[in-house]
C-alpha positions as CSV (number, residue, x, y, z in Angstrom):
1,M,6.5,-8.6,-8.7
2,N,7.0,-10.3,-5.3
3,Q,8.5,-8.0,-3.8
4,L,5.3,-5.5,-4.7
5,L,3.2,-8.2,-3.5
6,S,4.4,-8.9,-0.2
7,S,4.5,-5.1,0.7
8,L,1.1,-4.7,-0.4
9,E,0.1,-7.5,2.0
10,V,2.0,-6.0,4.5
11,F,0.9,-2.5,3.9
12,Y,-2.8,-4.2,4.2
13,H,-2.4,-5.3,7.7
14,K,-0.6,-1.8,8.4
15,L,-3.7,-0.1,7.3
16,Q,-6.2,-2.2,9.7
17,A,-4.0,-1.6,12.1
18,Y,-3.6,2.2,11.7
19,H,-7.8,1.6,11.6
20,W,-8.1,0.2,15.0
21,Y,-5.9,2.5,16.5
22,V,-6.1,5.8,15.1
23,K,-6.8,8.5,17.8
24,G,-6.6,12.1,18.2
25,L,-9.4,15.3,16.6
26,N,-9.4,13.6,12.9
27,F,-10.2,9.9,14.3
28,F,-13.9,10.1,12.5
29,T,-12.3,10.9,9.0
30,L,-9.1,8.3,9.3
31,H,-10.9,5.6,10.2
32,T,-13.1,5.9,7.5
33,Q,-10.3,6.3,4.6
34,L,-8.2,3.6,6.2
35,E,-10.8,1.3,5.7
36,S,-11.6,2.5,1.9
37,Y,-7.3,1.9,1.7
38,Y,-7.3,-1.3,3.0
39,D,-10.2,-2.3,1.0
40,Q,-8.4,-1.1,-2.2
41,I,-5.2,-2.5,-1.4
42,A,-6.8,-5.9,-0.9
43,Q,-8.1,-5.9,-4.8
44,Q,-4.6,-4.7,-5.3
45,I,-2.8,-8.0,-4.0
46,D,-5.2,-10.0,-5.9
47,T,-4.7,-8.4,-8.9
48,V,-0.9,-8.1,-8.5
49,A,-0.7,-12.1,-7.6
50,E,-3.3,-13.0,-10.6
51,T,-0.8,-10.8,-13.3
52,M,2.1,-12.6,-11.8
53,L,0.5,-15.9,-12.7
54,M,-0.5,-14.9,-15.8
55,V,2.9,-14.1,-17.0
56,G,4.5,-17.3,-15.5
57,Q,5.6,-16.0,-12.2
58,E,5.3,-17.8,-8.7
59,P,3.6,-15.5,-6.5
60,V,4.5,-16.2,-2.6
61,S,2.5,-16.7,-0.4
62,T,3.2,-17.4,3.2
63,L,3.5,-14.5,6.1
64,S,7.1,-15.3,6.5
65,E,8.0,-14.3,3.0
66,F,5.9,-11.5,2.6
67,L,7.7,-10.1,6.0
68,E,11.2,-11.6,4.2
69,L,10.4,-9.9,1.0
70,S,8.4,-6.5,1.7
71,T,9.7,-2.7,2.2
72,I,7.1,-1.6,4.3
73,Q,7.7,-2.0,7.7
74,E,4.5,-3.5,10.1
75,A,3.0,-1.4,12.3
76,E,4.1,-1.1,15.9
77,H,1.2,-2.4,18.2
78,G,-0.8,0.3,20.2
79,Y,-2.5,3.8,19.4
80,V,-1.7,6.5,17.1
81,S,-1.9,9.6,16.0
82,G,-3.6,10.7,12.5
83,K,-0.9,12.7,11.8
84,D,1.8,10.2,12.6
85,V,-0.6,7.8,10.4
86,L,-0.9,10.3,7.7
87,V,2.8,10.2,7.8
88,A,3.5,6.8,7.4
89,L,0.9,6.3,4.7
90,K,2.7,9.5,2.5
91,A,5.9,7.1,3.2
92,D,4.3,3.5,2.0
93,F,2.5,4.8,-0.8
94,T,5.8,6.6,-1.7
95,E,7.8,3.0,-1.7
96,L,5.0,1.4,-3.4
97,Y,4.3,4.1,-6.5
98,N,8.5,3.3,-6.9
99,Q,8.2,-0.3,-6.8
100,A,5.2,-0.3,-9.4
101,K,7.3,2.3,-11.3
102,A,10.1,0.1,-11.6
103,I,8.3,-3.3,-12.5
104,Q,6.4,-1.0,-15.2
105,A,9.8,0.2,-16.9
106,E,10.4,-3.5,-17.9
107,G,7.8,-2.9,-20.5
108,D,5.9,-6.4,-20.2
109,V,3.0,-5.5,-22.6
110,V,0.6,-7.6,-20.0
111,V,2.0,-6.2,-16.6
112,S,2.5,-2.5,-17.9
113,P,-1.2,-1.8,-17.8
114,V,-1.6,-3.2,-14.3
115,M,1.1,-0.9,-12.8
116,D,-0.7,2.1,-14.6
117,E,-3.4,1.4,-12.6
118,L,-1.8,1.5,-9.6
119,I,1.1,3.9,-10.0
120,A,-2.2,6.4,-11.0
121,S,-4.0,5.4,-7.6
122,Y,-0.4,5.8,-5.7
123,S,0.2,9.1,-6.5
124,K,-3.7,10.5,-6.0
125,A,-3.1,8.9,-2.3
126,V,0.3,10.8,-1.8
127,W,-1.2,13.9,-3.1
128,M,-4.0,14.0,-1.1
129,I,-2.1,12.9,2.2
130,S,0.3,15.8,1.1
131,Q,-2.8,17.9,1.3
132,A,-4.1,16.8,4.6
133,L,-0.6,17.4,6.4
134,I,-0.4,21.0,4.9
135,E,-0.9,23.0,8.3
136,E,-2.6,25.8,8.6
């Protein structure tokens, strides 16, 4: 679960960077949606860490540990197009989905319901972002 926790932490900061640096025609929509995503991820970080403590695991808590364990890469500094943001978010939400699915498969009765909620959230995000990426 520390890998998921770390990936969520890095993703949170990536979302903030994109929120600040997104540019283009979809700026207004994406700027608002990115804020919604990072508020949601902040809650998930706390939920995952508290769930870990409930089942006797020790969540990592330093930036260096998060960066070491995360499978999500930080955003590069600077402006980024809306399309590039959406492509990156789709990949990152898919990665979070896969991590939550792997944890859920372990079948812990306390952890599985938490993973169910995360999986549903990530599935919806991937679907919505996929729809936004369809060019008409």
